[in-house]
C-alpha positions as CSV (number, residue, x, y, z in Angstrom):
1,X,0.0,0.0,0.0
2,X,1.3,3.4,-0.9
3,X,-0.7,6.4,0.3
4,X,1.9,9.0,-0.6
5,X,1.1,11.3,-3.6
6,X,3.5,11.2,-6.5
7,X,4.1,15.0,-5.9
8,X,5.2,14.4,-2.3
9,X,7.3,11.4,-3.2
10,X,9.1,13.5,-5.8
11,X,9.8,16.2,-3.2
12,X,11.2,13.6,-0.7
13,X,13.3,12.0,-3.4
14,X,14.7,15.4,-4.3
15,X,15.4,16.3,-0.7
16,X,17.4,13.0,-0.1
17,X,19.2,13.5,-3.4
18,X,20.4,16.9,-2.4
19,X,21.9,15.6,0.9
20,X,25.5,14.7,1.4
21,X,26.4,11.0,2.0
22,X,27.2,12.0,5.6
23,X,23.7,13.5,6.1
24,X,22.0,10.4,4.7
25,X,24.2,8.2,6.9
26,X,23.3,10.2,10.0
27,X,19.6,9.9,9.2
28,X,19.9,6.1,8.7
29,X,21.8,5.7,11.9
30,X,19.2,7.7,13.8
31,X,16.4,5.6,12.4
32,X,18.3,2.4,13.4
33,X,18.8,3.7,17.0
34,X,15.1,4.5,17.2
35,X,14.2,1.0,16.1
36,X,16.7,-0.4,18.6
37,X,15.2,1.6,21.4
38,X,11.7,0.4,20.5
39,X,12.8,-3.3,20.4
40,X,14.8,-2.9,23.6
41,X,11.9,-1.4,25.5
42,X,9.6,-4.2,24.4
43,X,11.8,-7.0,25.8
44,X,11.2,-8.4,29.3
45,X,13.4,-6.8,31.9
46,X,14.4,-10.1,33.5
47,X,16.4,-11.4,30.5
48,X,20.1,-12.1,30.9
49,X,22.5,-10.2,28.6
50,X,22.8,-13.2,26.3
51,X,19.0,-13.7,26.2
52,X,18.4,-10.0,25.6
53,X,20.9,-9.9,22.7
54,X,19.3,-13.1,21.2
55,X,15.8,-11.7,21.5
56,X,17.0,-8.4,19.9
57,X,18.7,-10.2,17.0
58,X,15.7,-12.3,16.4
59,X,13.4,-9.3,16.2
60,X,15.5,-7.5,13.8
61,X,17.1,-10.2,11.7
62,X,15.0,-13.4,11.9
63,X,14.3,-14.6,8.4
64,X,17.3,-12.7,7.1
65,X,20.1,-14.5,9.0
66,X,20.4,-18.1,10.0
67,X,19.7,-18.9,13.6
68,X,23.3,-19.9,14.1
69,X,24.4,-16.3,13.3
70,X,21.8,-14.9,15.7
71,X,23.1,-17.2,18.5
72,X,26.7,-16.3,17.7
73,X,25.8,-12.6,18.0
74,X,24.1,-13.2,21.4
75,X,27.2,-15.1,22.6
76,X,29.7,-12.6,21.3
77,X,31.4,-10.6,24.0
78,X,30.1,-12.9,26.8
């Protein structure tokens, strides 16, 4: 579903096209940090660090990465 008018879509595209790569990267990083905060706030508080990292990885990357990669991420740095 797309409820954005073609005029508005063109304006947004032009705005992004006029940005420097650094500006676009800052926006992408900010969006990821917002998504991270939303996921983190939805996890149960009583999870261990490993359980929290695994739950986080599953929420963001399940279906895109194999389970073994998600578990390796959860165990990394432990």
